[in-house]
N, CA, C and O atoms as a MOPAC input file, in Angstrom:
PM7 MOZYME 1SCF
protein

 N      0.83900 1    -1.18100 1     0.00000 1
 C      0.00000 1     0.00000 1     0.00000 1
 C      0.88500 1     1.24600 1     0.00000 1
 O      1.95700 1     1.27100 1     0.60500 1
 N      0.41600 1     2.25200 1    -0.67900 1
 C      1.20100 1     3.46700 1    -0.82500 1
 C      0.71900 1     4.54900 1     0.12300 1
 O     -0.23300 1     4.36300 1     0.88100 1
 N      1.40500 1     5.69000 1     0.06200 1
 C      1.04400 1     6.79800 1     0.93700 1
 C     -0.34000 1     7.35300 1     0.64400 1
 O     -0.95900 1     7.93700 1     1.53300 1
 N     -0.84200 1     7.18900 1    -0.57200 1
 C     -2.16400 1     7.71600 1    -0.89300 1
 C     -3.27400 1     6.70700 1    -0.59500 1
 O     -4.37600 1     6.81600 1    -1.13400 1
 N     -2.98900 1     5.73900 1     0.25000 1
 C     -3.99300 1     4.79100 1     0.71900 1
 C     -4.75000 1     5.42300 1     1.88200 1
 O     -4.14400 1     5.93400 1     2.82400 1
 N     -6.08400 1     5.38300 1     1.80800 1
 C     -6.93100 1     5.92200 1     2.86900 1
 C     -7.22700 1     4.82500 1     3.87800 1
 O     -7.61700 1     3.71500 1     3.51400 1
 N     -7.03700 1     5.14800 1     5.14700 1
 C     -7.24200 1     4.17900 1     6.21800 1
 C     -8.46600 1     4.53900 1     7.04000 1
 O     -8.74200 1     5.71600 1     7.27500 1
 N     -9.19600 1     3.52800 1     7.47500 1
 C    -10.26800 1     3.71800 1     8.44600 1
 C    -10.30200 1     2.48700 1     9.34400 1
 O    -10.02500 1     1.37000 1     8.90700 1
 N    -10.64700 1     2.71600 1    10.60300 1
 C    -10.62500 1     1.64000 1    11.59000 1
 C    -12.04000 1     1.33700 1    12.05600 1
 O    -12.72600 1     2.20800 1    12.59200 1
 N    -12.47300 1     0.09700 1    11.85000 1
 C    -13.74800 1    -0.37300 1    12.37500 1
 C    -13.47600 1    -0.84300 1    13.79600 1
 O    -12.64800 1    -1.72600 1    14.02000 1
 N    -14.18700 1    -0.24100 1    14.76400 1
 C    -13.86600 1    -0.45500 1    16.16200 1
 C    -15.01500 1     0.04000 1    17.03000 1
 O    -16.01600 1     0.54300 1    16.52000 1
 N    -14.86600 1    -0.10500 1    18.34200 1
 C    -15.74600 1     0.56700 1    19.29800 1
 C    -14.94300 1     0.85500 1    20.55700 1
 O    -13.94500 1     0.19300 1    20.84300 1
 N    -15.39600 1     1.85400 1    21.30100 1
 C    -14.60400 1     2.40500 1    22.40000 1
 C    -14.23500 1     1.40300 1    23.48900 1
 O    -13.10300 1     1.43000 1    23.97300 1
 N    -15.14600 1     0.52500 1    23.88900 1
 C    -14.89300 1    -0.37000 1    25.02100 1
 C    -14.07000 1    -1.60600 1    24.66500 1
 O    -13.74900 1    -2.40200 1    25.54700 1
 N    -13.73100 1    -1.77800 1    23.41600 1
 C    -12.98200 1    -2.94900 1    22.96300 1
 C    -11.49500 1    -2.80400 1    23.32100 1
 O    -10.84800 1    -1.86500 1    22.85600 1
 N    -10.93800 1    -3.71600 1    24.14200 1
 C     -9.52700 1    -3.58500 1    24.53300 1
 C     -8.55200 1    -3.75600 1    23.36300 1
 O     -7.49500 1    -3.12500 1    23.34500 1
 N     -8.89200 1    -4.58800 1    22.40600 1
 C     -8.01800 1    -4.76800 1    21.24600 1
 C     -8.03400 1    -3.52300 1    20.36100 1
 O     -7.02500 1    -3.16000 1    19.75700 1
 N     -9.19300 1    -2.88200 1    20.29600 1
 C     -9.30600 1    -1.62000 1    19.55700 1
 C     -8.47700 1    -0.54000 1    20.24700 1
 O     -7.83400 1     0.27700 1    19.58700 1
 N     -8.49700 1    -0.54300 1    21.58000 1
 C     -7.71800 1     0.43300 1    22.34100 1
 C     -6.23200 1     0.27800 1    22.04100 1
 O     -5.50000 1     1.26600 1    21.98500 1
 N     -5.79100 1    -0.95300 1    21.84900 1
 C     -4.38200 1    -1.20200 1    21.50900 1
 C     -4.02300 1    -0.52700 1    20.18600 1
 O     -2.95700 1     0.07600 1    20.05800 1
 N     -4.91700 1    -0.63100 1    19.20500 1
 C     -4.67600 1    -0.00200 1    17.90600 1
 C     -4.74200 1     1.51700 1    18.02700 1
 O     -3.90700 1     2.22100 1    17.46000 1
 N     -5.73300 1     2.02800 1    18.76500 1
 C     -5.84000 1     3.48600 1    18.94900 1
 C     -4.60100 1     4.03800 1    19.64800 1
 O     -4.13700 1     5.13200 1    19.32600 1
 N     -4.06900 1     3.28000 1    20.60300 1
 C     -2.84900 1     3.69400 1    21.29500 1
 C     -1.67400 1     3.78300 1    20.32200 1
 O     -0.88300 1     4.72300 1    20.38800 1
 N     -1.56100 1     2.81800 1    19.43000 1
 C     -0.49000 1     2.84700 1    18.42000 1
 C     -0.66100 1     4.04800 1    17.50200 1
 O      0.31800 1     4.70900 1    17.15500 1
 N     -1.89000 1     4.33300 1    17.11000 1
 C     -2.14800 1     5.50100 1    16.26000 1
 C     -1.72000 1     6.78400 1    16.97300 1
 O     -1.08800 1     7.65300 1    16.37200 1
 N     -2.06700 1     6.89700 1    18.25800 1
 C     -1.66800 1     8.07300 1    19.04200 1
 C     -0.15300 1     8.17100 1    19.13300 1
 O      0.41800 1     9.24000 1    18.91900 1
 N      0.49700 1     7.05900 1    19.45100 1
 C      1.95000 1     7.04100 1    19.59900 1
 C      2.64400 1     7.44400 1    18.30100 1
 O      3.67800 1     8.11300 1    18.32200 1
 N      2.06700 1     7.03200 1    17.17200 1
 C      2.65100 1     7.34100 1    15.86300 1
 C      2.16400 1     8.67700 1    15.30800 1
 O      2.57700 1     9.09900 1    14.22800 1
 N      1.27400 1     9.34200 1    16.06700 1
 C      0.70800 1    10.63500 1    15.66300 1
 C      0.00600 1    10.53500 1    14.30500 1
 O      0.19800 1    11.37000 1    13.42100 1
 N     -0.81000 1     9.49100 1    14.16800 1
 C     -1.55100 1     9.23500 1    12.92800 1
 C     -3.03800 1     9.39700 1    13.21700 1
 O     -3.55800 1     8.84000 1    14.18400 1
 N     -3.70500 1    10.15300 1    12.38200 1
 C     -5.13700 1    10.36700 1    12.52400 1
 C     -5.86200 1     9.71400 1    11.34800 1
 O     -5.58800 1    10.02300 1    10.18900 1
 N     -6.78900 1     8.80600 1    11.66100 1
 C     -7.58400 1     8.15700 1    10.61900 1
 C     -9.04600 1     8.17000 1    11.04800 1
 O     -9.36100 1     8.46400 1    12.20100 1
 N     -9.92600 1     7.85100 1    10.12100 1
 C    -11.35100 1     7.80400 1    10.42400 1
 C    -11.65700 1     6.59800 1    11.30200 1
 O    -11.22900 1     5.47900 1    11.02100 1
 N    -12.41200 1     6.85200 1    12.37700 1
 C    -12.86800 1     5.78600 1    13.26200 1
 C    -14.31300 1     5.46400 1    12.91000 1
 O    -15.15900 1     6.35800 1    12.86800 1
 N    -14.59600 1     4.20300 1    12.65900 1
 C    -15.94300 1     3.76500 1    12.30800 1
 C    -16.46400 1     2.85600 1    13.42000 1
 O    -16.11100 1     1.68000 1    13.49900 1
 N    -17.31000 1     3.42800 1    14.27600 1
 C    -17.80500 1     2.74700 1    15.46700 1
 C    -18.92100 1     1.76700 1    15.09900 1
 O    -19.99100 1     2.17800 1    14.64800 1
 N    -18.66800 1     0.48800 1    15.29200 1
 C    -19.62500 1    -0.54500 1    14.89400 1
 C    -20.75700 1    -0.73200 1    15.90200 1
 O    -21.75100 1    -1.38700 1    15.58800 1
 N    -20.63000 1    -0.17600 1    17.09900 1
 C    -21.72300 1    -0.23400 1    18.07400 1
 C    -22.65100 1     0.96100 1    17.92700 1
 O    -23.87200 1     0.81700 1    18.00100 1
 N    -22.08200 1     2.12900 1    17.72100 1
 C    -22.87100 1     3.35900 1    17.60400 1
 C    -23.55700 1     3.48700 1    16.25100 1
 O    -24.60100 1     4.13100 1    16.14700 1
 N    -22.99100 1     2.88900 1    15.22200 1
 C    -23.51900 1     3.03200 1    13.86300 1
 C    -23.72000 1     1.64500 1    13.24100 1
 O    -22.77200 1     1.05300 1    12.72500 1
 N    -24.95600 1     1.12700 1    13.29100 1
 C    -25.22500 1    -0.21300 1    12.75100 1
 C    -24.85000 1    -0.36500 1    11.27500 1
 O    -24.54500 1    -1.47300 1    10.83300 1
 N    -24.86800 1     0.71500 1    10.51400 1
 C    -24.49300 1     0.60700 1     9.09700 1
 C    -23.01200 1     0.25800 1     8.95700 1
 O    -22.62600 1    -0.41700 1     8.00200 1
 N    -22.18400 1     0.70700 1     9.89100 1
 C    -20.75400 1     0.36400 1     9.86500 1
 C    -20.55800 1    -1.12200 1    10.14600 1
 O    -19.72800 1    -1.77800 1     9.51600 1
 N    -21.33100 1    -1.64700 1    11.09800 1
 C    -21.25600 1    -3.08000 1    11.38500 1
 C    -21.69900 1    -3.88200 1    10.16300 1
 O    -21.07900 1    -4.88900 1     9.82100 1
 N    -22.76100 1    -3.44300 1     9.51100 1
 C    -23.24500 1    -4.13200 1     8.31200 1
 C    -22.18600 1    -4.11800 1     7.20900 1
 O    -21.99500 1    -5.12100 1     6.52200 1
 N    -21.49600 1    -2.98400 1     7.03700 1
 C    -20.41000 1    -2.89000 1     6.04700 1
 C    -19.31800 1    -3.91300 1     6.35100 1
 O    -18.83100 1    -4.61100 1     5.46200 1
 N    -18.94900 1    -3.98200 1     7.62600 1
 C    -17.88800 1    -4.88900 1     8.05600 1
 C    -18.27000 1    -6.34700 1     7.78900 1
 O    -17.47400 1    -7.11600 1     7.25100 1
 N    -19.48400 1    -6.71400 1     8.16500 1
 C    -19.93400 1    -8.09400 1     7.96900 1
 C    -20.00700 1    -8.42900 1     6.48700 1
 O    -19.59200 1    -9.51200 1     6.07200 1
 N    -20.52700 1    -7.51300 1     5.69200 1
 C    -20.63700 1    -7.76000 1     4.25400 1
 C    -19.26200 1    -7.95200 1     3.60900 1
 O    -19.08200 1    -8.81400 1     2.74900 1
 N    -18.30500 1    -7.14200 1     4.03400 1
 C    -16.97500 1    -7.17600 1     3.41000 1
 C    -16.10900 1    -8.32700 1     3.89900 1
 O    -15.34100 1    -8.90300 1     3.12900 1
 N    -16.23100 1    -8.66200 1     5.18200 1
 C    -15.30300 1    -9.63000 1     5.76900 1
 C    -15.95600 1   -10.93200 1     6.21700 1
 O    -15.27100 1   -11.93300 1     6.42600 1
 N    -17.27200 1   -10.92200 1     6.36200 1
 C    -17.96200 1   -12.09700 1     6.87600 1
 C    -17.82300 1   -12.26400 1     8.37200 1
 O    -18.15400 1   -13.31900 1     8.91200 1
 N    -17.34100 1   -11.24400 1     9.04300 1
 C    -17.15200 1   -11.31500 1    10.49100 1
 C    -17.57800 1   -10.00700 1    11.12900 1
 O    -17.66100 1    -8.97200 1    10.46800 1
 N    -17.84700 1   -10.07100 1    12.43000 1
 C    -18.28400 1    -8.87800 1    13.14600 1
 C    -17.27700 1    -8.44300 1    14.21100 1
 O    -17.48600 1    -7.44000 1    14.89400 1
 N    -16.19400 1    -9.19300 1    14.34900 1
 C    -15.20600 1    -8.85300 1    15.37100 1
 C    -14.34800 1    -7.67800 1    14.92000 1
 O    -14.04200 1    -7.51900 1    13.73800 1
 N    -13.97900 1    -6.87900 1    15.88100 1
 C    -13.13300 1    -5.71200 1    15.64100 1
 C    -11.91900 1    -5.81000 1    16.55000 1
 O    -11.95400 1    -6.54100 1    17.54000 1
 N    -10.85000 1    -5.09700 1    16.23900 1
 C    -10.69200 1    -4.08300 1    15.20300 1
 C    -10.38200 1    -4.69200 1    13.83400 1
 O     -9.83700 1    -5.78900 1    13.71500 1
 N    -10.75800 1    -3.92700 1    12.81200 1
 C    -10.39800 1    -4.24500 1    11.43800 1
 C    -10.01900 1    -2.93700 1    10.75600 1
 O    -10.76600 1    -1.95900 1    10.79900 1
 N     -8.86100 1    -2.93500 1    10.13300 1
 C     -8.39300 1    -1.75800 1     9.40600 1
 C     -8.79400 1    -1.90100 1     7.94200 1
 O     -8.52200 1    -2.92200 1     7.31000 1
 N     -9.44100 1    -0.87100 1     7.41200 1
 C     -9.82900 1    -0.84500 1     5.99400 1
 C     -8.84100 1     0.05100 1     5.26200 1
 O     -8.65800 1     1.21400 1     5.62400 1
 N     -8.21000 1    -0.49400 1     4.23400 1
 C     -7.23000 1     0.24300 1     3.43700 1
 C     -7.79700 1     0.39500 1     2.03000 1
 O     -8.05600 1    -0.59700 1     1.34900 1
 N     -7.98700 1     1.63700 1     1.59900 1
 C     -8.50800 1     1.88800 1     0.25900 1
 C     -7.45900 1     2.62800 1    -0.55200 1
 O     -7.09100 1     3.75800 1    -0.23300 1
 N     -6.98100 1     1.97600 1    -1.60700 1
 C     -5.97700 1     2.57000 1    -2.49100 1
 C     -6.63100 1     3.64500 1    -3.34900 1
 O     -7.85000 1     3.66100 1    -3.51900 1
 N     -5.81600 1     4.53500 1    -3.88500 1
 C     -6.33500 1     5.63400 1    -4.70300 1
 C     -7.10600 1     5.12700 1    -5.91400 1
 O     -7.97100 1     5.83500 1    -6.42800 1
 N     -6.81300 1     3.92700 1    -6.37600 1
 C     -7.52600 1     3.33900 1    -7.50800 1
 C     -8.83300 1     2.67500 1    -7.12400 1
 O     -9.55600 1     2.18000 1    -7.98800 1
 N     -9.14700 1     2.65900 1    -5.82700 1
 C    -10.39800 1     2.09000 1    -5.35600 1
 C    -10.29700 1     0.68200 1    -4.79900 1
 O    -11.27300 1     0.16900 1    -4.25300 1
 N     -9.13800 1     0.04300 1    -4.92300 1
 C     -8.95800 1    -1.30500 1    -4.37700 1
 C     -8.99900 1    -1.25200 1    -2.85300 1
 O     -8.31500 1    -0.43700 1    -2.23400 1
 N     -9.80800 1    -2.12700 1    -2.25500 1
 C     -9.96800 1    -2.14700 1    -0.80100 1
 C     -9.40000 1    -3.44400 1    -0.24200 1
 O     -9.66000 1    -4.53000 1    -0.75900 1
 N     -8.61500 1    -3.30800 1     0.83100 1
 C     -8.06400 1    -4.43900 1     1.56400 1
 C     -8.51500 1    -4.30300 1     3.01300 1
 O     -8.55000 1    -3.20000 1     3.55800 1
 N     -8.85700 1    -5.41500 1     3.62700 1
 C     -9.28500 1    -5.43500 1     5.02800 1
 C     -8.23100 1    -6.17000 1     5.84000 1
 O     -7.83100 1    -7.28000 1     5.48900 1
 N     -7.77900 1    -5.54700 1     6.93000 1
 C     -6.75000 1    -6.13800 1     7.78100 1
 C     -7.30600 1    -6.32700 1     9.19300 1
 O     -7.43100 1    -5.35500 1     9.93700 1
 N     -7.64300 1    -7.56500 1     9.57500 1
 C     -8.12900 1    -7.82700 1    10.92800 1
 C     -6.96700 1    -8.08100 1    11.89100 1
 O     -5.80300 1    -8.12700 1    11.49200 1
 N     -7.31300 1    -8.24200 1    13.14800 1
 C     -6.37300 1    -8.60700 1    14.21500 1
 C     -5.50200 1    -7.42600 1    14.64400 1
 O     -4.74600 1    -6.86900 1    13.84800 1
 N     -5.62700 1    -7.06300 1    15.90600 1
 C     -4.93900 1    -5.88000 1    16.42500 1
 C     -3.42600 1    -5.95300 1    16.25200 1
 O     -2.80600 1    -4.95300 1    15.89000 1
 N     -2.81900 1    -7.10500 1    16.50000 1
 C     -1.35400 1    -7.20800 1    16.37400 1
 C     -0.90800 1    -6.95500 1    14.93900 1
 O      0.10200 1    -6.29000 1    14.70900 1
 N     -1.65500 1    -7.48100 1    13.97900 1
 C     -1.31300 1    -7.26300 1    12.57100 1
 C     -1.50900 1    -5.80600 1    12.16600 1
 O     -0.72700 1    -5.25300 1    11.39300 1
 N     -2.56900 1    -5.19200 1    12.70100 1
 C     -2.82300 1    -3.77900 1    12.40000 1
 C     -1.70300 1    -2.91500 1    12.96600 1
 O     -1.18000 1    -2.04200 1    12.27300 1
 N     -1.33500 1    -3.15400 1    14.21700 1
 C     -0.26200 1    -2.37000 1    14.84800 1
 C      1.04800 1    -2.55300 1    14.08700 1
 O      1.77600 1    -1.58500 1    13.86600 1
 N      1.35100 1    -3.77300 1    13.68800 1
 C      2.57300 1    -4.02900 1    12.92300 1
 C      2.55600 1    -3.24100 1    11.60300 1
 O      3.55600 1    -2.62600 1    11.23400 1
 N      1.42900 1    -3.26100 1    10.90400 1
 C      1.29700 1    -2.50300 1     9.65300 1
 C      1.51800 1    -1.00800 1     9.90500 1
 O      2.25800 1    -0.35400 1     9.17000 1
 N      0.87700 1    -0.47700 1    10.93900 1
 C      1.00000 1     0.95400 1    11.23800 1
 C      2.44000 1     1.32600 1    11.57300 1
 O      2.93700 1     2.35700 1    11.12100 1
 N      3.11000 1     0.48900 1    12.36600 1
 C      4.49900 1     0.77500 1    12.73100 1
 C      5.41600 1     0.71700 1    11.51800 1
 O      6.33600 1     1.52600 1    11.39700 1
 N      5.17200 1    -0.23300 1    10.61900 1
 C      5.99300 1    -0.32000 1     9.40400 1
 C      5.75600 1     0.87200 1     8.48300 1
 O      6.69000 1     1.37100 1     7.85400 1
 N      4.52900 1     1.31900 1     8.40400 1
 C      4.20600 1     2.41700 1     7.48500 1
 C      4.54200 1     3.78700 1     8.06400 1
 O      5.03400 1     4.65600 1     7.34500 1
 N      4.28100 1     3.99100 1     9.35700 1
 C      4.40600 1     5.32500 1     9.94400 1
 C      5.51900 1     5.44400 1    10.97700 1
 O      5.85600 1     6.55300 1    11.39100 1
 N      6.09900 1     4.31800 1    11.40200 1
 C      7.07900 1     4.34700 1    12.48400 1
 C      8.44000 1     4.82000 1    12.07400 1
 O      9.34700 1     4.88600 1    12.90300 1

């Protein structure tokens, strides 16, 4: 993924694994769109339709050409963020 990839995080506030990813974002001084799957049922529906799962966190990566990749699992998301922004 390149620098012009748009990131958004499917998550909710009380999720400890989501907090781990948010902490990494703060530490790396990276701001991305947060998509709360508890507060906004349409976000949960998007997640289920795209991934077949409802567990969070999941990072959505959209390339400038429109290609979308979904990255689940907090450890994998943090590793990606550290490699890209660290």
